[in-house]
N, C-alpha and C positions, 0 to 999 in steps of 0.2 A: 787669514782664517777663512775656511770655505763656508759659504752661506748654506744654512740648512733649509731644505725645501719640504714643506708640509705635503703629506700624501693625500691626494684628493680621492675620495672613495668613488668607485665607478657608479655611473648612473644606471639603475636597474628599472625596467618597466614592469608594469603589472603582468604583462604576458610572460615575462621571464619567471616570475613567481608561479604563475599558472602552470608553466611547462615543468618546472621542478616538482611541483606537487603532483601533477599527473603522472610523471615518471615514477615517483615514489608510490603513489596509489596503485599503479598498474604493474610495478616492478619490471618495467621494460620500455624501450623507446617505441616499438611498433604499436603497442596497445595505447600508449600515451598519445602518439601522433593521431591515431584514429579517433580517440576521444576528443581531441582538440580540432580535428578537421584539417590537419596538415599532413604532409608526407614524411616518411621516415628520414629522408636525407635532410630535410629542413630542421627536424627536431634534433638530429645528430649534430648538425652544424651549429645550431643555436646553443645547444648545451655546451659545446666546446667553447663558444664565444663567451658564455657566462662564466665558465670556470677560468678561462684565461683572464677575464677582466677582474675576477676576484682573487686570482693567484692561489686558488685552492681547488681541490677535487670535491665535488658535491656527491659523487656516488662511487661505490666500489662495484666493479663489474664481476659478477659470479656466474657460474653456469646456470644457477637457479634464477638469475635476474639481477636487476640493479638494486643495491642496498645503499641507502643514504648514509653519508658520513655525518659526523656531528654538525658540520657546517650546513650540509644538505638538510638535516633534520630541523635546524633552526629556520631555514628558508621555508620548509613545509609548514611549520607552525605559524610563521608570519603570513604565508599564503592563505592558510585556513582562516585566520582572523580577518584578513582582507576580504575573502570571499563572503564571510558572514556579514561584514559591514556593508558590502555592496548589495547583497541580497536583502538585508534589512532596510537599506535605503530605498530599494525598488518597491518593497512591500509598503513602506510608509507613504511613498509617493503615490502608489496606486490607491492607497486607502483614502486619499483626498479626492478621488474622482467623483464628480457630482451626480452622474446618472449611470444607470445600469448599462454598461457597454464594455466591449472588449472580450478577450478570451478568458474563459474560466475552466480550469483544469480540475476535474472531479475524479476521485478514485473510490472504488467500491468493489465488493466481491461479485462474482458472476451470478450467484443465486439472488442477491439483493437487486442487481440490475435487471435481470430477466423477469423475476416474479413480483417486483415491487416498484422499482424506480423508473423503468422505461416509460410507462404511460404518464407518469408525473413529469418527466423531462419533456414529453411532447407538449403538455399544457404550459410548462414554464417557457419553452421556446416561443410559443404563441403569445405569451404575456410579455416577454422581454426579447423581442426579435433582434436587438442590437448586441446581445450577448451570444458569443460563439462558444459552445461547449466542447471540451476535449475530455472524453471519458477514458480513464485508465482502469481496465479490469485487472485486478490483482487480489489474490488471497493473502498477500503479505502487506504489512503496514509500510506505507511510503513515508518519506521524510518531508513533512509539510514545511519545516523550518528552512529547508534547502530548495523549496519550490518544486519538489517532485509533484506536488499537487497543491491546489488552493483549498479544496474542501474534501473531506472524507466522510463517507457513510459506512460505518463499521459496526460489526457485532463484536462487542468486547465488554468485559467487566472491569477493565483497568485501562481507561484511556490515558494517554501521556499527559503528564502535568504541564508540558509546554504548550498544549493546545487548549482552546476554549470551545464550548458548545453546550449541547444539552442532550440528555437522555430522553428519547422519544417514546420508547416502549421496551417491553421485555420480550425477546424472541422465545416463544415456547417451542419445545420439541416433544414429540410423542412417537410411539411405535406404530408403524404402518405396514400394511400388506396390500395385496391386490384383491379387489372385490371379486367374488365368485369362486375363489379358490377353496372355500370351505375352511374349517378350523385347522385342518392339517395336524391334529393332535396337539400335544403340549407345545407351547411356543419354543421352549428350549430345544425340542427335537426337530424343529423345522429348519430349513436352510435360511441363512442370514446373509445380509450384505452390511458392510461397515465402512464408515469414513476412515481414511488413512489418518494415523495419529498426527502427521505433520501438516494436515490441512488447516489446523486451527480448531479442530473439533475433537480434541483429545478426550474431552469428557464423554462424547458420544461413542468414541472408540472403546473406552473403558466400560461404558454401559453395556455394549455388546458382549465383551469378553466376560463380564460378570454374570451374564444370563444364558450363555450357551458355551458349549465346548469349542475350542479353536477349530477343530475339523469341520464344524457346522458352518463356519464363515467361509462361504464359497467365493466371495468377491469383495475386494477393498478398492475404494476409489478416492482420488484426491480432489474431487469436485462434488459439491452437494447437489448440483443440478444432475450430474451423472448418477448420483446415488438414487435420486427420485426416479430417474428413467429406469434404473435397474429394478427397483421395487415394482414399478408399473409394468415392466416386462415379465414379471413373475420369477425373476432369478432368486429372490429371497425376500424376507421381511427385514425391516431395518428402521432405525430412528431417523426422523426427518423433521425439519422446521415446519410448524403448522402452516405458515404463510405460503409454503411451497406445496405441501401435500394436499391441503384443503382446496386448492385450485384445480386439482387433477381428479376428474370424475371417476377414474378407474381405481382410486385408492380408498382404503377404509382404515379408520383409526382402530388400533388394537389395544391401546392403553390411554389412560388420561394423560394430560401433559405432565412430563417428568420435571419437577422443580430443579433437580440436580443438573439438568441439561440446559437450562435456560441461560440466556446471555443478554446483556443490555444492547440496545440499538442506539448508537450515538451519531449525531451530526456534528462534525468538528471542523475547525479552521484554526489558522494561526492568529494570535492576538493582534498582530500588526495589520491583518487583512479584514478583521471582522466589521470594520466601518466602511470598507470599500463598497461602493454602491452595488456593483454586480454581485459581490459576495453576500451582502446584507439581503438583497432581493432573493437570492437563491436560498439562503438559510430560512428566511421567513416563509417563502412559498412552499418549499419542499417539506419543511418541518410541519406546517399546518396540514399539508396533503397526507403525510404519513400518519399524523395523529388521527385522521379520519379512518385509517385502516387498522387502528389499534386492536380492535376485537379480533380480527383475523390473525394479526401478528402474535397476539397473546393466547391464541387457541380457544377463543370463546365464540367463534362463528358457528 
């Protein structure tokens, strides 16, 4: 009688799972290799070795890209869980750091950085010289759970449930124009500038369209800083956050703050990081500094 031999499963490394997930996410070898910092031939060879060891195809090759087979999808799910576990471990380990030191990745919008946060960062750097700041300027929300950033300063009325933090103020918006231009007749008949709806200022874009004809909107911008520059240049009147407009001597307020345009100002982090010394120091320092600017932010200056 022939002796039965048990099949020994192949040994797979974490990098194998990372490669399969990257190929699935990017739908191709070239982009996956770039994401992992390896060359195309290495990625191609390694995928072949993994499939040979498993005796199964992990991807179907189509003109539109690589599509995971059921086996490939299972590896991607496992890789996602592993990635989450590794990231969570790193966050918890960093949370035990005793003193404010190391790199701190902060994300915020351009308008908040330029008109509010930069001088506060200067004072924070002087207070905590061992903390190295890496600021990511983005008008899109980054994933703090995946360490795209450690701390976020955001204008939002609906912060993610997965994050912790506090609402520091309410960002007031009002209608502004350039000083010295005269009343220009009825506001609806003047030229307007408007934020682009995709900017995250959809409420302000609707506000403009509700108050003037579409043909009176001569410029749309996907940056609030650019919008303030456009109003200051005399291109048109438009809604602006008070914290930006009130700092510009060439602008005048044409309306009281509009409650429908307001948004909360939140300072947020991931729960696993909130007790990290550098994160705690940043949250406390920046939070208190922003509270001192609350009258300006809320349009009472």
